[in-house]
C-alpha positions in Angstrom: 0.2 -0.1 0.2 1.6 3.4 -1.0 2.0 6.1 2.1 2.4 9.2 -0.5 -1.7 10.5 1.0 -0.3 10.0 4.8 1.5 13.0 6.2 1.7 13.9 9.8 1.3 17.9 11.4 3.9 19.8 11.0 5.8 21.8 14.3 4.2 25.1 12.7 0.5 23.8 12.1 0.8 22.6 15.9 2.4 25.4 17.1 -0.8 27.8 15.3 -3.1 24.9 16.5 -1.8 25.6 20.4 -1.9 29.5 19.8 -5.4 29.7 18.9 -7.1 27.6 21.2 -4.6 29.6 24.0 -5.7 32.5 22.6 -9.3 31.5 22.5 -9.2 29.9 26.2 -7.8 33.4 27.6 -10.7 35.4 25.5 -13.0 33.2 27.2 -11.6 33.6 30.5 -11.6 37.3 30.4 -15.1 37.4 28.7 -16.4 35.3 32.2 -14.3 37.7 34.4 -15.8 40.4 32.7 -19.8 38.9 32.8 -18.7 38.2 36.3 -17.9 41.5 37.5 -21.2 43.5 35.6 -23.6 40.8 37.3 -22.3 41.4 40.7 -22.6 45.5 39.8 -25.6 45.0 39.2 -26.4 43.1 42.3 -25.0 46.1 44.2 -27.1 48.8 42.5 -30.7 46.7 42.7 -29.4 45.6 46.4 -28.8 49.2 47.3 -32.3 50.5 45.3 -34.4 48.3 47.7 -32.2 49.1 50.7 -33.1 52.9 50.0 -37.3 51.4 49.1 -36.6 49.7 52.7 -36.4 53.0 54.5 -39.7 54.3 53.2 -41.6 51.2 54.4 -40.2 50.9 57.5 -41.2 54.7 58.3 -44.6 53.7 57.4 -44.6 50.7 59.7 -44.1 52.9 62.4 -40.7 50.0 62.9 -38.6 51.8 66.4 -35.6 50.4 67.1 -35.6 51.4 70.9 -35.4 48.4 73.2 -37.2 50.1 76.3 -33.9 50.2 78.1 -34.1 54.1 77.0 -36.6 56.8 77.7 -37.6 59.3 75.2 -38.1 63.0 76.6 -39.3 65.7 74.2 -37.3 64.1 71.5 -34.2 63.1 73.1 -33.4 59.7 74.1 -31.9 59.3 77.9 -30.9 56.5 80.3 -34.4 55.2 81.9 -36.7 51.9 81.7 -39.6 53.0 79.5 -41.8 50.3 77.5 -41.7 51.0 73.9 -45.0 52.9 72.7 -45.5 54.1 76.2 -43.6 57.5 75.5 -45.1 60.8 74.8 -42.5 60.7 71.4 -43.2 59.8 68.0 -41.3 57.8 65.3 -41.0 60.6 62.5 -38.6 58.8 59.9 -35.1 58.2 59.3 -31.7 60.0 58.0 -29.7 58.4 55.6 -26.1 59.5 55.2 -24.0 58.8 52.3 -20.4 58.9 52.4 -18.8 59.7 48.8 -16.0 57.2 48.0 -17.3 54.8 50.4 -19.4 51.8 50.4 -20.9 52.9 53.6 -24.2 54.2 54.1 -25.7 55.2 57.8 -29.0 55.3 59.1 -30.4 57.2 62.3 -34.1 57.3 63.8 -35.7 60.7 64.0 -38.3 61.4 66.7 -40.6 64.3 67.5 -43.0 65.5 70.2 -46.7 66.6 69.5 -46.9 70.5 70.7 -49.5 71.2 72.8 -52.9 72.9 70.9 -51.4 71.6 67.2 -53.6 72.7 64.2 -53.8 69.5 62.4 -55.5 71.8 59.8 -51.8 72.6 58.9 -49.6 71.1 55.5 -47.3 68.7 56.1 -44.6 70.7 55.9 -45.8 72.9 58.4 -46.7 70.1 60.8 -43.4 68.1 60.4 -41.7 71.6 61.2 -44.6 71.7 64.7 -43.4 68.4 66.0 -39.5 69.9 66.2 -37.9 66.4 64.3 -34.9 65.2 66.3 -31.7 62.8 65.9 -31.2 60.1 68.0 -27.7 58.8 67.6 -27.5 56.9 70.4 -30.1 54.1 69.8 -30.9 52.1 66.4 -28.2 53.7 64.4 -27.7 51.1 61.5 -25.3 50.9 58.7 -25.3 49.4 55.2 -22.4 48.5 53.3 -22.9 48.4 49.6 -22.6 44.8 48.2 -18.9 43.8 46.2 -17.1 46.9 47.2 -19.1 49.0 44.4 -19.0 52.6 46.3 -20.8 56.4 45.9 -19.3 58.0 43.4 -20.9 61.5 44.0 -24.3 62.8 44.3 -26.2 65.9 43.1 -29.4 67.4 44.0 -30.8 68.8 40.4 -32.7 71.8 41.8 -29.3 73.9 42.8 -26.7 71.3 41.8 -25.6 70.5 45.5 -23.3 67.6 46.4 -26.2 66.6 49.2 -25.2 63.6 51.1 -27.9 63.3 53.8 -31.4 62.0 52.7 -34.0 63.1 55.3 -37.4 61.2 55.2 -40.1 61.9 57.9 -43.7 61.0 57.7 -46.3 63.7 58.0 -48.1 63.3 61.8 -51.3 64.4 59.9 -51.7 62.5 56.0 -48.9 59.6 57.0 -47.3 60.8 53.2 -43.5 60.7 53.2 -41.9 64.3 52.8 -37.8 63.9 51.4 -35.6 66.9 52.6 -31.9 66.5 50.9 -28.9 68.7 52.7 -25.0 68.7 53.7 -25.2 66.9 57.2 -22.1 67.3 58.7 -19.3 64.9 59.9 -21.5 64.4 62.9 -25.3 65.5 62.4 -26.8 68.1 64.0 -29.2 67.0 66.4 -32.0 69.7 65.8 -33.8 69.1 61.9 -35.9 71.9 62.4 -34.1 74.0 60.4 -33.5 71.5 57.7 -37.3 70.7 57.3 -37.8 74.8 57.3 -35.7 75.0 54.0 -37.9 74.9 50.9 -34.7 74.6 48.9 -34.4 71.1 51.3 -37.6 69.9 50.1 -39.1 67.3 47.6 -36.2 68.1 45.6 -35.1 65.5 43.3 -31.7 63.9 44.0 -29.3 61.9 42.5 -26.6 59.2 43.8 -24.3 57.3 41.7 -22.5 54.4 42.6 -19.3 53.1 40.5 -18.2 50.0 40.5 -15.0 48.5 43.0 -12.3 49.0 40.2 -13.9 52.3 39.3 -14.4 50.7 35.5 -17.9 51.1 33.7 -21.0 53.4 33.9 -22.3 54.3 37.2 -26.0 52.8 38.3 -27.9 56.4 39.0 -30.1 56.1 41.9 -33.3 59.0 41.6 -34.9 60.1 44.5 -38.1 62.3 43.7 -40.7 64.0 45.8 -43.0 60.3 45.3 -44.6 60.1 49.4 -43.6 56.1 49.1 -40.8 54.1 48.0 -41.6 54.5 44.7 -39.2 58.2 45.3 -36.5 55.5 44.5 -35.6 54.4 41.1 -32.4 53.2 39.8 -31.4 53.8 36.1 -28.1 51.4 35.0 -25.7 52.8 32.6 -25.8 56.0 33.6 -24.2 59.1 32.1 -20.5 57.9 31.7 -19.5 62.2 31.7 -20.3 62.0 35.6 -22.5 64.5 34.7 -25.6 63.6 36.7 -23.8 63.4 40.1 -21.1 66.0 39.6 -22.9 67.9 42.3 -20.5 70.7 44.2 
């Protein structure tokens, strides 16, 4: 039998085959890594949006973090044994604070006290001011960490381009409607929130909060908080402005 039609692979052919196979393998590995990163970042945006929406539900449901080993008098938490639900204080809402370039979000409870002879015919914002909301920093402080080490890259209040880091949510004592306020709290937020709620510039202003991937690569997730009185106020937009113009508040 003739063996003229039979031949093996040359060294060059084998080398080319191995090179192409290796290249395809590397492309597959890189593609898988990008897919995992994308899925994780999507989870970061959705989880953080759900966390902010949950703050509205907690306020509407009157969630109380106090365990009864403290007393609330005139909107101030003091040492004492006072069963939950028996104090003259009213749970009004929460303050959510953000740290730019950080994955940490902090929450505080807000309480108020019903004034004598209060006029419930006032508007929601007037009533909220009359109840003199105060921040509780000794009890019920919560910390949320954005998953997968994604972080807040910037914020912007659209009415005046301010980079605000405080989202104050307060339920009206009359209608149970939640009113939002955005402002710049200090490193240690002030306890008396009356000046904040008295400012029209802070009240019911649409505000953007942007989240970036842990490595800073790719388009951010933009979380928009509007003036809606329920959790529908919080919505996320994926693949937001790559130029950062939507969260570059000053």
